MDAnalysis code that builds the backbone (N, CA, C; Angstrom):
import MDAnalysis as mda
import numpy as np

u = mda.Universe.empty(738, n_residues=246, atom_resindex=np.repeat(np.arange(246), 3), trajectory=True)
u.add_TopologyAttr("name", ["N", "CA", "C"] * 246)
u.add_TopologyAttr("resid", np.arange(1, 247))
u.add_TopologyAttr("resname", ["MET", "ALA", "GLY", "GLU", "THR", "LYS", "THR", "GLU", "GLY", "ILE", "VAL", "LEU", "ASN", "GLY", "VAL", "LYS", "TYR", "GLY", "GLU", "GLY", "CYS", "VAL", "ILE", "VAL", "ASN", "VAL", "LEU", "THR", "GLU", "SER", "ARG", "GLY", "ARG", "ARG", "SER", "TYR", "MET", "VAL", "LYS", "SER", "THR", "GLY", "LYS", "LYS", "ARG", "LYS", "GLU", "MET", "MET", "PRO", "LEU", "LEU", "MET", "PRO", "LEU", "SER", "ILE", "VAL", "GLU", "ILE", "ASP", "GLY", "GLU", "GLU", "SER", "ARG", "HIS", "GLY", "THR", "ILE", "ASP", "ARG", "VAL", "LYS", "GLU", "VAL", "HIS", "ILE", "LYS", "HIS", "PRO", "LEU", "ALA", "SER", "LEU", "PRO", "PHE", "ASP", "PRO", "MET", "LYS", "ARG", "SER", "ILE", "GLY", "ILE", "PHE", "MET", "MET", "GLU", "LEU", "VAL", "MET", "ARG", "SER", "VAL", "LYS", "ASP", "GLU", "MET", "ALA", "ASP", "GLY", "ASN", "VAL", "TYR", "GLU", "TYR", "VAL", "ARG", "ASP", "SER", "VAL", "MET", "ALA", "LEU", "ASP", "GLU", "GLY", "MET", "GLU", "GLY", "ILE", "TYR", "ASN", "PHE", "HIS", "LEU", "TYR", "PHE", "MET", "TRP", "ARG", "LEU", "THR", "ARG", "LEU", "LEU", "GLY", "PHE", "GLU", "PRO", "ASP", "VAL", "SER", "GLY", "TRP", "ASP", "VAL", "VAL", "MET", "ARG", "GLY", "GLY", "VAL", "PHE", "ASP", "LEU", "MET", "ASN", "GLY", "GLU", "TYR", "VAL", "GLU", "THR", "PRO", "PRO", "SER", "HIS", "ARG", "HIS", "ILE", "LEU", "GLN", "GLY", "GLU", "GLU", "ALA", "LYS", "LEU", "TRP", "ALA", "ARG", "VAL", "GLY", "GLU", "MET", "GLU", "LEU", "GLY", "ARG", "LEU", "GLU", "GLU", "VAL", "LYS", "MET", "THR", "LEU", "GLU", "GLU", "ARG", "ARG", "ARG", "ALA", "ILE", "GLY", "MET", "MET", "GLU", "GLU", "PHE", "TYR", "ALA", "LEU", "HIS", "ILE", "PRO", "GLY", "PHE", "GLY", "GLY", "LEU", "LYS", "SER", "VAL", "GLU", "VAL", "LEU", "GLY", "GLU", "LEU", "ASP", "ILE", "ARG"])
u.atoms.positions = np.array([
    [11.764, -41.092, 62.333],
    [11.237, -39.721, 62.488],
    [12.066, -38.756, 61.656],
    [11.401, -37.879, 60.923],
    [12.104, -36.933, 60.073],
    [12.836, -35.914, 60.924],
    [13.925, -35.397, 60.388],
    [14.692, -34.394, 61.109],
    [15.642, -33.684, 60.176],
    [16.254, -32.624, 60.671],
    [17.205, -31.878, 59.864],
    [18.541, -32.613, 59.816],
    [19.204, -32.516, 58.690],
    [20.494, -33.171, 58.499],
    [21.478, -32.200, 57.866],
    [22.754, -32.418, 58.133],
    [23.804, -31.627, 57.520],
    [24.958, -32.562, 57.196],
    [25.393, -32.566, 55.951],
    [26.455, -33.476, 55.562],
    [27.204, -32.954, 54.343],
    [28.434, -33.381, 54.211],
    [29.208, -33.122, 53.002],
    [28.870, -34.225, 52.009],
    [28.921, -33.899, 50.724],
    [28.593, -34.919, 49.729],
    [29.194, -34.631, 48.372],
    [29.170, -35.663, 47.513],
    [29.646, -35.564, 46.134],
    [28.475, -35.885, 45.221],
    [28.157, -34.997, 44.300],
    [27.027, -35.198, 43.398],
    [27.369, -36.285, 42.384],
    [26.549, -37.340, 42.352],
    [26.783, -38.455, 41.431],
    [26.068, -38.241, 40.105],
    [24.768, -38.000, 40.158],
    [24.011, -37.726, 38.931],
    [22.651, -37.157, 39.286],
    [21.927, -36.779, 38.266],
    [20.586, -36.247, 38.469],
    [19.629, -36.787, 37.426],
    [18.367, -36.997, 37.818],
    [17.347, -37.519, 36.904],
    [16.132, -36.600, 36.964],
    [15.652, -36.169, 35.798],
    [14.487, -35.290, 35.756],
    [13.278, -35.976, 36.374],
    [12.499, -35.186, 37.114],
    [11.314, -35.722, 37.783],
    [10.199, -34.692, 37.663],
    [9.275, -34.988, 36.810],
    [8.152, -34.076, 36.635],
    [8.586, -32.759, 36.004],
    [7.801, -31.743, 36.229],
    [8.032, -30.427, 35.648],
    [8.892, -29.572, 36.580],
    [10.121, -29.290, 36.162],
    [10.976, -28.381, 36.919],
    [11.658, -28.974, 38.134],
    [11.719, -30.302, 38.225],
    [12.382, -30.935, 39.365],
    [13.405, -31.962, 38.899],
    [14.408, -32.160, 39.725],
    [15.430, -33.163, 39.466],
    [15.674, -33.947, 40.756],
    [15.747, -35.264, 40.652],
    [16.161, -36.082, 41.789],
    [17.660, -36.289, 41.657],
    [18.387, -35.795, 42.641],
    [19.850, -35.832, 42.601],
    [20.363, -36.916, 43.546],
    [21.242, -37.761, 43.031],
    [21.883, -38.794, 43.848],
    [23.221, -38.271, 44.344],
    [23.441, -38.382, 45.636],
    [24.640, -37.832, 46.265],
    [25.284, -38.880, 47.167],
    [26.601, -39.035, 47.056],
    [27.340, -39.849, 48.016],
    [27.698, -38.932, 49.171],
    [27.140, -39.200, 50.340],
    [27.377, -38.312, 51.472],
    [28.374, -38.910, 52.452],
    [28.986, -38.039, 53.218],
    [30.003, -38.459, 54.181],
    [29.400, -39.219, 55.357],
    [28.248, -38.782, 55.829],
    [27.696, -39.342, 57.066],
    [26.472, -40.226, 56.884],
    [25.899, -40.226, 55.660],
    [24.626, -40.947, 55.493],
    [24.610, -41.868, 54.287],
    [25.791, -42.181, 53.730],
    [25.841, -43.055, 52.567],
    [25.291, -42.373, 51.331],
    [24.708, -43.158, 50.448],
    [24.120, -42.604, 49.239],
    [22.719, -42.118, 49.534],
    [22.434, -40.868, 49.165],
    [21.122, -40.289, 49.437],
    [20.558, -39.651, 48.168],
    [19.234, -39.555, 48.126],
    [18.555, -38.886, 47.010],
    [17.890, -37.617, 47.534],
    [17.991, -36.541, 46.741],
    [17.412, -35.254, 47.129],
    [16.563, -34.715, 45.977],
    [15.440, -34.107, 46.330],
    [14.601, -33.452, 45.336],
    [15.047, -32.000, 45.213],
    [15.310, -31.576, 43.979],
    [15.833, -30.233, 43.742],
    [15.012, -29.530, 42.670],
    [14.650, -28.277, 42.911],
    [13.975, -27.455, 41.910],
    [14.990, -27.011, 40.865],
    [14.722, -27.294, 39.596],
    [15.658, -26.943, 38.534],
    [15.215, -25.725, 37.738],
    [14.135, -25.110, 38.166],
    [13.649, -23.902, 37.487],
    [13.265, -22.872, 38.545],
    [13.008, -21.658, 38.072],
    [12.533, -20.616, 38.972],
    [13.623, -20.002, 39.837],
    [13.198, -19.336, 40.898],
    [14.116, -18.584, 41.747],
    [15.116, -19.474, 42.476],
    [14.733, -20.717, 42.745],
    [15.600, -21.602, 43.516],
    [16.717, -22.215, 42.679],
    [16.631, -22.095, 41.348],
    [17.600, -22.775, 40.491],
    [19.031, -22.330, 40.783],
    [19.242, -21.022, 40.904],
    [20.591, -20.513, 41.145],
    [21.137, -21.010, 42.478],
    [20.275, -21.038, 43.498],
    [20.708, -21.499, 44.816],
    [21.057, -22.992, 44.804],
    [20.346, -23.753, 43.984],
    [20.539, -25.206, 43.947],
    [21.548, -25.656, 42.899],
    [22.126, -24.717, 42.148],
    [23.009, -25.052, 41.033],
    [24.122, -26.048, 41.397],
    [24.768, -25.943, 42.570],
    [25.820, -26.921, 42.892],
    [25.345, -28.368, 42.855],
    [24.067, -28.602, 43.185],
    [23.536, -29.959, 43.176],
    [23.142, -30.419, 41.773],
    [23.104, -29.516, 40.840],
    [22.742, -29.862, 39.469],
    [23.975, -30.146, 38.625],
    [25.147, -30.099, 39.226],
    [26.406, -30.325, 38.503],
    [27.103, -31.564, 39.049],
    [27.073, -32.684, 38.302],
    [27.765, -33.896, 38.749],
    [29.235, -33.619, 39.063],
    [29.757, -34.287, 40.084],
    [31.141, -34.189, 40.558],
    [31.350, -33.061, 41.566],
    [30.350, -32.193, 41.746],
    [30.494, -31.120, 42.731],
    [30.640, -31.707, 44.132],
    [31.538, -31.107, 44.912],
    [31.711, -31.481, 46.312],
    [31.015, -30.400, 47.126],
    [29.949, -30.786, 47.820],
    [29.050, -29.801, 48.418],
    [28.807, -30.076, 49.905],
    [28.229, -29.078, 50.542],
    [27.727, -29.230, 51.904],
    [26.225, -28.997, 51.838],
    [25.460, -29.941, 52.367],
    [24.005, -29.899, 52.238],
    [23.342, -29.772, 53.603],
    [22.475, -28.783, 53.717],
    [21.554, -28.697, 54.849],
    [20.226, -29.221, 54.328],
    [19.771, -30.327, 54.885],
    [18.558, -30.934, 54.363],
    [17.588, -31.346, 55.438],
    [16.523, -31.977, 54.977],
    [15.492, -32.460, 55.888],
    [15.049, -33.822, 55.405],
    [15.094, -34.808, 56.288],
    [14.707, -36.160, 55.925],
    [13.237, -36.219, 55.538],
    [12.961, -37.064, 54.552],
    [11.569, -37.280, 54.143],
    [10.813, -38.028, 55.234],
    [9.574, -37.645, 55.437],
    [8.751, -38.312, 56.457],
    [8.160, -39.623, 55.940],
    [7.963, -39.712, 54.624],
    [7.239, -40.869, 54.096],
    [8.019, -41.653, 53.037],
    [9.108, -41.107, 52.510],
    [9.816, -41.796, 51.441],
    [11.321, -41.786, 51.625],
    [12.026, -41.978, 50.526],
    [13.485, -42.066, 50.573],
    [14.166, -40.850, 49.954],
    [13.350, -39.876, 49.494],
    [13.908, -38.690, 48.848],
    [13.839, -37.513, 49.819],
    [14.980, -36.976, 50.187],
    [15.047, -35.888, 51.160],
    [14.872, -34.521, 50.496],
    [14.613, -33.532, 51.311],
    [14.450, -32.157, 50.832],
    [15.703, -31.351, 51.154],
    [16.101, -30.484, 50.231],
    [17.276, -29.631, 50.429],
    [16.832, -28.257, 50.896],
    [17.417, -27.793, 51.983],
    [17.127, -26.446, 52.459],
    [18.171, -25.471, 51.921],
    [19.453, -25.844, 52.046],
    [20.545, -25.018, 51.529],
    [21.658, -25.931, 51.034],
    [22.407, -25.443, 50.056],
    [23.558, -26.196, 49.555],
    [24.676, -25.212, 49.218],
    [25.900, -25.598, 49.552],
    [27.059, -24.738, 49.282],
    [28.207, -25.584, 48.725],
    [28.992, -24.981, 47.850],
    [30.194, -25.657, 47.358],
    [31.189, -25.781, 48.507],
    [31.671, -26.995, 48.751],
    [32.625, -27.245, 49.825],
    [34.062, -27.137, 49.331],
    [34.331, -27.760, 48.176],
    [35.676, -27.718, 47.589],
    [35.518, -27.353, 46.108],
    [35.762, -26.109, 45.728],
    [35.617, -25.703, 44.325],
    [36.545, -26.497, 43.414],
    [36.048, -26.857, 42.229],
    [36.842, -27.572, 41.235],
    [37.272, -26.588, 40.159],
    [38.561, -26.596, 39.841],
    [39.109, -25.597, 38.919],
    [39.068, -26.030, 37.459],
    [39.327, -27.312, 37.182],
    [39.459, -27.735, 35.789],
    [38.565, -28.908, 35.402],
    [38.188, -29.745, 36.343],
    [37.463, -30.971, 36.021],
    [36.167, -30.715, 35.244],
    [35.345, -29.721, 35.621],
    [34.093, -29.525, 34.892],
    [34.282, -29.047, 33.455],
    [35.481, -28.552, 33.123],
    [35.687, -27.912, 31.819],
    [36.623, -28.694, 30.893],
    [37.358, -29.652, 31.419],
    [38.298, -30.448, 30.629],
    [37.574, -31.726, 30.176],
    [37.397, -31.940, 28.857],
    [36.627, -33.094, 28.369],
    [37.147, -34.441, 28.871],
    [38.469, -34.617, 28.898],
    [39.017, -35.893, 29.345],
    [38.778, -36.101, 30.834],
    [39.085, -35.087, 31.632],
    [38.886, -35.200, 33.076],
    [37.411, -35.418, 33.400],
    [36.548, -34.673, 32.748],
    [35.109, -34.783, 33.036],
    [34.595, -36.177, 32.684],
    [35.051, -36.727, 31.556],
    [34.608, -38.063, 31.151],
    [35.074, -39.122, 32.136],
    [36.315, -38.999, 32.595],
    [36.824, -39.926, 33.604],
    [36.027, -39.769, 34.900],
    [35.735, -38.522, 35.266],
    [34.966, -38.263, 36.478],
    [33.566, -38.846, 36.418],
    [32.887, -38.700, 35.274],
    [31.541, -39.246, 35.112],
    [31.586, -40.773, 35.215],
    [32.627, -41.366, 34.640],
    [32.824, -42.815, 34.749],
    [32.947, -43.218, 36.216],
    [33.747, -42.478, 36.973],
    [33.931, -42.766, 38.398],
    [32.616, -42.664, 39.155],
    [31.813, -41.650, 38.853],
    [30.554, -41.463, 39.562],
    [29.559, -42.584, 39.236],
    [29.550, -43.033, 37.985],
    [28.657, -44.145, 37.648],
    [29.100, -45.407, 38.378],
    [30.399, -45.621, 38.464],
    [30.921, -46.778, 39.190],
    [30.484, -46.739, 40.654],
    [30.574, -45.574, 41.264],
    [30.155, -45.428, 42.662],
    [28.650, -45.679, 42.793],
    [27.852, -45.157, 41.854],
    [26.404, -45.358, 41.882],
    [26.053, -46.847, 41.885],
    [26.785, -47.618, 41.107],
    [26.478, -49.040, 40.963],
    [27.111, -49.892, 42.059],
    [28.093, -49.329, 42.767],
    [28.852, -50.123, 43.738],
    [28.464, -49.870, 45.181],
    [28.108, -48.636, 45.508],
    [27.824, -48.264, 46.900],
    [26.320, -48.295, 47.130],
    [25.907, -49.098, 48.067],
    [24.482, -49.269, 48.327],
    [23.916, -48.064, 49.085],
    [22.631, -47.831, 48.911],
    [21.956, -46.723, 49.598],
    [22.163, -46.810, 51.107],
    [22.416, -45.666, 51.712],
    [22.528, -45.534, 53.162],
    [23.648, -46.371, 53.775],
    [24.608, -46.818, 52.930],
    [25.752, -47.549, 53.459],
    [26.851, -46.537, 53.768],
    [26.722, -45.872, 54.895],
    [27.672, -44.826, 55.256],
    [29.033, -45.430, 55.566],
    [30.060, -44.982, 54.863],
    [31.419, -45.464, 55.082],
    [32.354, -44.281, 54.847],
    [32.912, -43.758, 55.937],
    [33.769, -42.589, 55.827],
    [34.994, -42.829, 54.986],
    [35.516, -44.057, 54.986],
    [36.709, -44.361, 54.191],
    [36.401, -44.329, 52.702],
    [35.245, -44.884, 52.330],
    [34.842, -44.844, 50.924],
    [34.624, -43.405, 50.495],
    [33.892, -42.646, 51.314],
    [33.627, -41.254, 50.962],
    [34.929, -40.471, 50.792],
    [35.839, -40.615, 51.736],
    [37.103, -39.882, 51.692],
    [37.904, -40.245, 50.447],
    [37.903, -41.529, 50.094],
    [38.638, -41.967, 48.898],
    [38.045, -41.348, 47.633],
    [36.715, -41.383, 47.510],
    [36.071, -40.828, 46.317],
    [36.303, -39.325, 46.245],
    [36.120, -38.628, 47.371],
    [36.338, -37.171, 47.395],
    [37.780, -36.820, 47.028],
    [38.749, -37.499, 47.630],
    [40.153, -37.209, 47.354],
    [40.506, -37.536, 45.914],
    [39.860, -38.555, 45.343],
    [40.119, -38.915, 43.946],
    [39.589, -37.846, 42.998],
    [38.403, -37.312, 43.300],
    [37.854, -36.224, 42.478],
    [38.772, -35.013, 42.531],
    [39.270, -34.690, 43.706],
    [40.155, -33.529, 43.848],
    [41.496, -33.769, 43.159],
    [42.021, -35.001, 43.215],
    [43.276, -35.323, 42.529],
    [43.100, -35.227, 41.018],
    [41.961, -35.708, 40.516],
    [41.680, -35.622, 39.088],
    [41.580, -34.169, 38.657],
    [40.984, -33.340, 39.486],
    [40.852, -31.915, 39.186],
    [42.225, -31.240, 39.094],
    [43.126, -31.611, 39.993],
    [44.463, -31.015, 40.008],
    [45.309, -31.495, 38.839],
    [45.075, -32.712, 38.380],
    [45.831, -33.245, 37.251],
    [47.076, -33.982, 37.687],
    [47.588, -34.824, 36.785],
    [48.756, -35.639, 37.100],
    [49.299, -36.232, 35.811],
    [50.499, -36.759, 35.875],
    [51.040, -37.512, 34.747],
    [50.306, -38.851, 34.678],
    [50.054, -39.302, 33.465],
    [49.399, -40.596, 33.303],
    [47.918, -40.581, 33.628],
    [47.274, -39.435, 33.429],
    [45.855, -39.314, 33.767],
    [44.994, -40.329, 33.016],
    [45.460, -40.783, 31.854],
    [44.720, -41.746, 31.044],
    [44.595, -43.105, 31.728],
    [45.362, -43.335, 32.786],
    [45.242, -44.579, 33.555],
    [44.458, -44.398, 34.852],
    [44.017, -43.176, 35.128],
    [43.449, -42.875, 36.435],
    [42.180, -43.675, 36.721],
    [41.316, -43.843, 35.730],
    [40.062, -44.558, 35.961],
    [40.314, -46.023, 36.317],
    [41.346, -46.626, 35.734],
    [41.678, -48.003, 36.072],
    [42.208, -48.095, 37.503],
    [43.059, -47.146, 37.856],
    [43.580, -47.101, 39.218],
    [42.424, -46.927, 40.211],
    [41.517, -46.002, 39.912],
    [40.381, -45.740, 40.804],
    [39.525, -46.986, 40.980],
    [39.247, -47.668, 39.890],
    [38.429, -48.881, 39.922],
    [39.046, -49.932, 40.826],
    [40.342, -50.135, 40.653],
    [41.021, -51.188, 41.399],
    [41.052, -50.867, 42.895],
    [41.458, -49.644, 43.251],
    [41.593, -49.296, 44.668],
    [40.244, -49.259, 45.384],
    [39.170, -48.966, 44.658],
    [37.853, -48.966, 45.285],
    [37.476, -50.369, 45.766],
    [37.947, -51.403, 45.051],
    [37.635, -52.775, 45.478],
    [38.176, -53.045, 46.884],
    [39.300, -52.438, 47.241],
    [39.876, -52.632, 48.575],
    [38.914, -52.135, 49.650],
    [38.321, -50.968, 49.414],
    [37.415, -50.383, 50.400],
    [36.063, -51.091, 50.433],
    [35.713, -51.723, 49.326],
    [34.436, -52.440, 49.265],
    [34.574, -53.888, 49.726],
    [35.819, -54.308, 49.987],
    [36.022, -55.621, 50.596],
    [36.306, -56.779, 49.672],
    [36.645, -56.513, 48.388],
    [36.944, -57.652, 47.517],
    [38.145, -57.358, 46.592],
    [39.179, -56.753, 47.143],
    [40.366, -56.436, 46.349],
    [41.039, -57.713, 45.837],
    [41.385, -57.751, 44.551],
    [42.077, -58.925, 44.006],
    [43.493, -59.050, 44.575],
    [43.983, -60.264, 44.656],
    [45.351, -60.536, 45.096],
    [46.186, -60.840, 43.855],
    [47.128, -59.967, 43.532],
    [47.934, -60.183, 42.323],
    [49.314, -60.743, 42.636],
    [49.553, -61.130, 43.880],
    [50.817, -61.795, 44.185],
    [50.787, -63.186, 43.545],
    [51.933, -63.642, 43.124],
    [51.991, -64.958, 42.498],
    [51.526, -64.986, 41.060],
    [51.547, -63.809, 40.400],
    [51.086, -63.764, 39.013],
    [51.966, -64.564, 38.071],
    [53.182, -64.912, 38.501],
    [54.090, -65.648, 37.631],
    [53.618, -67.077, 37.345],
    [52.556, -67.528, 38.036],
    [52.024, -68.861, 37.720],
    [51.499, -68.907, 36.295],
    [51.219, -67.726, 35.740],
    [50.736, -67.650, 34.358],
    [51.773, -68.248, 33.404],
    [53.042, -68.086, 33.742],
    [54.120, -68.625, 32.910],
    [54.077, -70.155, 32.867],
    [53.412, -70.753, 33.854],
    [53.359, -72.217, 33.944],
    [51.952, -72.741, 33.648],
    [51.160, -71.917, 32.977],
    [49.818, -72.346, 32.605],
    [48.742, -71.995, 33.614],
    [49.101, -71.250, 34.664],
    [48.117, -70.841, 35.650],
    [47.215, -69.738, 35.125],
    [46.178, -69.393, 35.912],
    [45.195, -68.387, 35.496],
    [44.832, -67.506, 36.685],
    [44.119, -66.412, 36.394],
    [43.545, -65.620, 37.480],
    [42.090, -66.009, 37.625],
    [41.711, -66.390, 38.839],
    [40.343, -66.790, 39.171],
    [39.579, -65.540, 39.607],
    [38.687, -65.050, 38.740],
    [37.950, -63.817, 39.035],
    [36.953, -63.992, 40.184],
    [36.425, -65.175, 40.367],
    [35.453, -65.386, 41.427],
    [36.104, -65.370, 42.811],
    [37.303, -65.909, 42.896],
    [37.999, -65.965, 44.180],
    [39.091, -64.902, 44.309],
    [39.334, -64.137, 43.243],
    [40.246, -63.000, 43.309],
    [41.695, -63.338, 43.512],
    [42.185, -64.417, 42.876],
    [43.580, -64.795, 43.061],
    [44.090, -65.599, 41.866],
    [45.426, -65.611, 41.734],
    [46.061, -66.457, 40.729],
    [46.137, -67.881, 41.256],
    [45.876, -68.842, 40.381],
    [45.924, -70.253, 40.775],
    [46.670, -71.065, 39.724],
    [47.315, -72.121, 40.192],
    [48.077, -73.005, 39.289],
    [47.145, -73.793, 38.376],
    [46.050, -74.281, 38.946],
    [45.118, -75.136, 38.202],
    [43.825, -74.382, 37.915],
    [43.423, -74.257, 36.661],
    [42.186, -73.542, 36.325],
    [40.985, -74.134, 37.040],
    [40.096, -73.292, 37.592],
    [38.888, -73.776, 38.276],
    [37.873, -74.302, 37.268],
    [36.795, -74.866, 37.780],
    [35.778, -75.451, 36.903],
    [34.887, -74.392, 36.257],
    [34.767, -73.198, 36.884],
    [33.928, -72.150, 36.293],
    [34.675, -71.415, 35.176],
    [33.937, -70.585, 34.447],
    [34.503, -69.928, 33.263],
    [35.051, -68.535, 33.529],
    [34.950, -68.050, 34.751],
    [35.355, -66.669, 35.041],
    [36.853, -66.613, 35.385],
    [37.652, -66.710, 34.358],
    [39.099, -66.719, 34.543],
    [39.771, -65.800, 33.530],
    [40.993, -65.411, 33.849],
    [41.847, -64.689, 32.911],
    [43.080, -65.549, 32.706],
    [43.497, -65.664, 31.467],
    [44.673, -66.469, 31.185],
    [45.558, -65.796, 30.157],
    [46.780, -66.280, 30.031],
    [47.702, -65.748, 29.048],
    [47.969, -64.262, 29.219],
    [47.881, -63.524, 28.105],
    [48.193, -62.093, 28.127],
    [47.219, -61.300, 28.977],
    [45.966, -61.731, 29.028],
    [44.987, -61.017, 29.858],
    [45.339, -61.140, 31.343],
    [45.788, -62.312, 31.754],
    [46.173, -62.522, 33.152],
    [47.385, -61.664, 33.517],
    [48.293, -61.464, 32.564],
    [49.464, -60.604, 32.800],
    [49.043, -59.135, 32.864],
    [48.134, -58.737, 31.966],
    [47.632, -57.360, 31.947],
    [46.941, -57.033, 33.271],
    [46.210, -57.988, 33.802],
    [45.515, -57.819, 35.081],
    [46.497, -57.439, 36.188],
    [47.628, -58.125, 36.228],
    [48.643, -57.840, 37.250],
    [49.215, -56.439, 37.077],
    [49.370, -55.994, 35.847],
    [49.900, -54.644, 35.605],
    [48.953, -53.579, 36.145],
    [47.670, -53.803, 35.968],
    [46.685, -52.848, 36.507],
    [46.754, -52.841, 38.031],
    [46.852, -54.020, 38.633],
    [46.871, -54.124, 40.077],
    [48.091, -53.514, 40.732],
    [49.163, -53.386, 39.989],
    [50.406, -52.845, 40.540],
    [50.553, -51.343, 40.314],
    [49.530, -50.695, 39.748],
    [49.596, -49.249, 39.512],
    [49.747, -48.484, 40.823],
    [50.527, -47.403, 40.784],
    [50.666, -46.508, 41.924],
    [50.282, -45.107, 41.474],
    [49.591, -44.367, 42.338],
    [49.053, -43.061, 41.959],
    [50.119, -42.109, 41.431],
    [51.270, -42.073, 42.069],
    [52.308, -41.139, 41.644],
    [53.123, -41.602, 40.457],
    [52.785, -42.801, 39.938],
    [53.580, -43.358, 38.840],
    [52.686, -43.924, 37.735],
    [51.515, -43.351, 37.554],
    [50.585, -43.870, 36.553],
    [51.141, -43.793, 35.138],
    [51.969, -42.782, 34.882],
    [52.503, -42.606, 33.536],
    [53.479, -43.714, 33.147],
    [53.969, -44.468, 34.130],
    [54.930, -45.540, 33.841],
    [54.255, -46.798, 33.314],
    [52.930, -46.881, 33.460],
    [52.202, -48.059, 32.978],
    [51.776, -47.803, 31.541],
    [52.468, -48.423, 30.620],
    [52.215, -48.216, 29.192],
    [51.245, -49.276, 28.671],
    [50.154, -48.795, 28.094],
    [49.164, -49.689, 27.496],
    [48.692, -49.097, 26.177],
    [48.307, -49.967, 25.283],
    [47.651, -49.496, 24.072],
    [46.196, -49.192, 24.406],
    [45.517, -48.505, 23.497],
    [44.095, -48.209, 23.705],
    [43.308, -49.503, 23.850],
    [43.644, -50.500, 23.040],
    [42.939, -51.781, 23.099],
    [43.173, -52.484, 24.435],
    [44.391, -52.436, 24.951],
    [44.676, -53.046, 26.251],
    [43.880, -52.361, 27.359],
    [43.768, -51.051, 27.262],
    [43.035, -50.321, 28.287],
    [41.547, -50.679, 28.242],
    [41.020, -50.832, 27.071],
    [39.621, -51.233, 26.931],
    [39.403, -52.638, 27.492],
    [40.332, -53.525, 27.210],
    [40.221, -54.884, 27.730],
    [40.309, -54.887, 29.253],
    [41.184, -54.055, 29.787],
    [41.341, -53.988, 31.242],
    [40.044, -53.515, 31.903],
    [39.377, -52.518, 31.313],
    [38.107, -52.048, 31.861],
    [37.077, -53.170, 31.818],
    [37.052, -53.910, 30.710],
    [36.111, -55.022, 30.580],
    [36.339, -56.078, 31.647],
    [37.591, -56.388, 31.937],
    [37.912, -57.361, 32.986],
    [37.432, -56.861, 34.342],
    [37.681, -55.565, 34.606],
    [37.266, -54.997, 35.881],
    [35.742, -54.996, 36.012],
    [35.038, -54.704, 34.921],
    [33.570, -54.747, 34.953],
    [33.084, -56.139, 35.328],
    [33.686, -57.159, 34.724],
    [33.291, -58.528, 35.030],
    [33.576, -58.852, 36.494],
    [34.715, -58.405, 36.990],
    [35.087, -58.671, 38.377],
    [34.091, -58.017, 39.333],
    [33.741, -56.755, 39.068],
    [32.755, -56.068, 39.909],
    [31.408, -56.794, 39.872],
    [30.994, -57.208, 38.671],
    [29.698, -57.865, 38.529],
    [29.638, -59.184, 39.300],
    [30.773, -59.859, 39.417],
    [30.819, -61.119, 40.153],
    [30.727, -60.907, 41.664],
    [31.096, -59.723, 42.124],
    [31.166, -59.483, 43.568],
    [30.109, -58.517, 44.094],
    [29.383, -57.850, 43.182],
    [28.316, -56.932, 43.605],
    [27.020, -57.331, 42.899],
    [26.054, -57.906, 43.612],
    [24.792, -58.310, 42.984],
    [24.108, -57.140, 42.287],
    [23.645, -57.386, 41.063],
    [22.927, -56.364, 40.317],
    [23.788, -55.237, 39.787],
    [25.086, -55.466, 39.694],
    [25.995, -54.394, 39.268],
    [25.690, -53.895, 37.855],
    [25.482, -54.794, 36.912],
    [25.195, -54.386, 35.540],
    [26.428, -53.853, 34.821],
    [26.221, -53.249, 33.638],
    [27.324, -52.689, 32.870],
    [27.446, -51.191, 33.055],
    [28.623, -50.654, 32.711],
    [28.885, -49.221, 32.854],
    [28.709, -48.536, 31.499],
    [27.688, -47.701, 31.395],
    [27.404, -47.018, 30.134],
    [28.487, -46.012, 29.754],
    [29.125, -45.400, 30.749],
    [30.105, -44.350, 30.476],
    [31.406, -44.882, 29.895],
    [31.569, -46.203, 29.829],
    [32.752, -46.784, 29.191],
    [32.838, -46.320, 27.740],
    [31.683, -46.203, 27.080],
    [31.654, -45.793, 25.675],
    [32.209, -44.391, 25.483],
    [31.954, -43.510, 26.448],
    [32.464, -42.137, 26.353],
    [33.978, -42.120, 26.423],
    [34.555, -42.936, 27.300],
    [36.007, -43.011, 27.394],
    [36.601, -43.476, 26.061],
    [35.933, -44.435, 25.431],
    [36.431, -44.939, 24.148],
    [36.381, -43.882, 23.061],
    [35.322, -43.066, 23.074],
    [35.187, -42.007, 22.079],
    [36.282, -40.957, 22.220],
    [36.757, -40.726, 23.443],
    [37.808, -39.733, 23.666],
    [39.202, -40.279, 23.368],
    [39.267, -41.587, 23.027],
    [40.553, -42.174, 22.640],
    [41.591, -41.993, 23.753],
    [41.207, -42.274, 24.992],
    [42.129, -42.152, 26.113],
    [43.139, -43.285, 26.069],
    [44.398, -42.936, 26.030],
    [45.447, -43.962, 25.949],
    [46.755, -43.406, 26.443],
])
């Protein structure tokens, strides 16, 4: 039965729908991932502007759809204003990458307060800035796996010195390579451990070349794809490469 709803949310993206409308995808605190129909023209545009800006942290008064999966927005307000993220090219690109990752990782209506809180706090931390911001997307990717239930185990990484590998399917280092091909070995297996040991307050201490960072993202994409059906590839990876984040 349809009813009124009120929830905090983070705008993930928007897709044009017909003339003057946008379907906005939002990660909400109480209802998981939801879609909302928003007027992008006319008198309502100014009122709906927070929902038309990806990364906005908003409070939504809405109404559930009676027949479909797209809800209606009655009112929307900025919950936590962002000072720099929408205007800083590097921060915005990292933020868009994070939102695409969430879109592909969090299933519709899978309400999880811990996931929501982590994503919201990460957006706010990115907005405030930090040393080593160029590593933030890798840190975000890795820590999200913990909340989604498939965090890799990087203890025992020294087996690499003895010919061991990292098993991406089972999420652990092993002495003997498995029969499948989803493994990391040699320098890639060592790089994997470096990403896993990142700490938020010490991101600047993890030194990587641009090429190493690109390889690390590729490894993480493969890991996500192995553990989330239909994950696919991340288009926003190309934007990070264009900005030469290193």
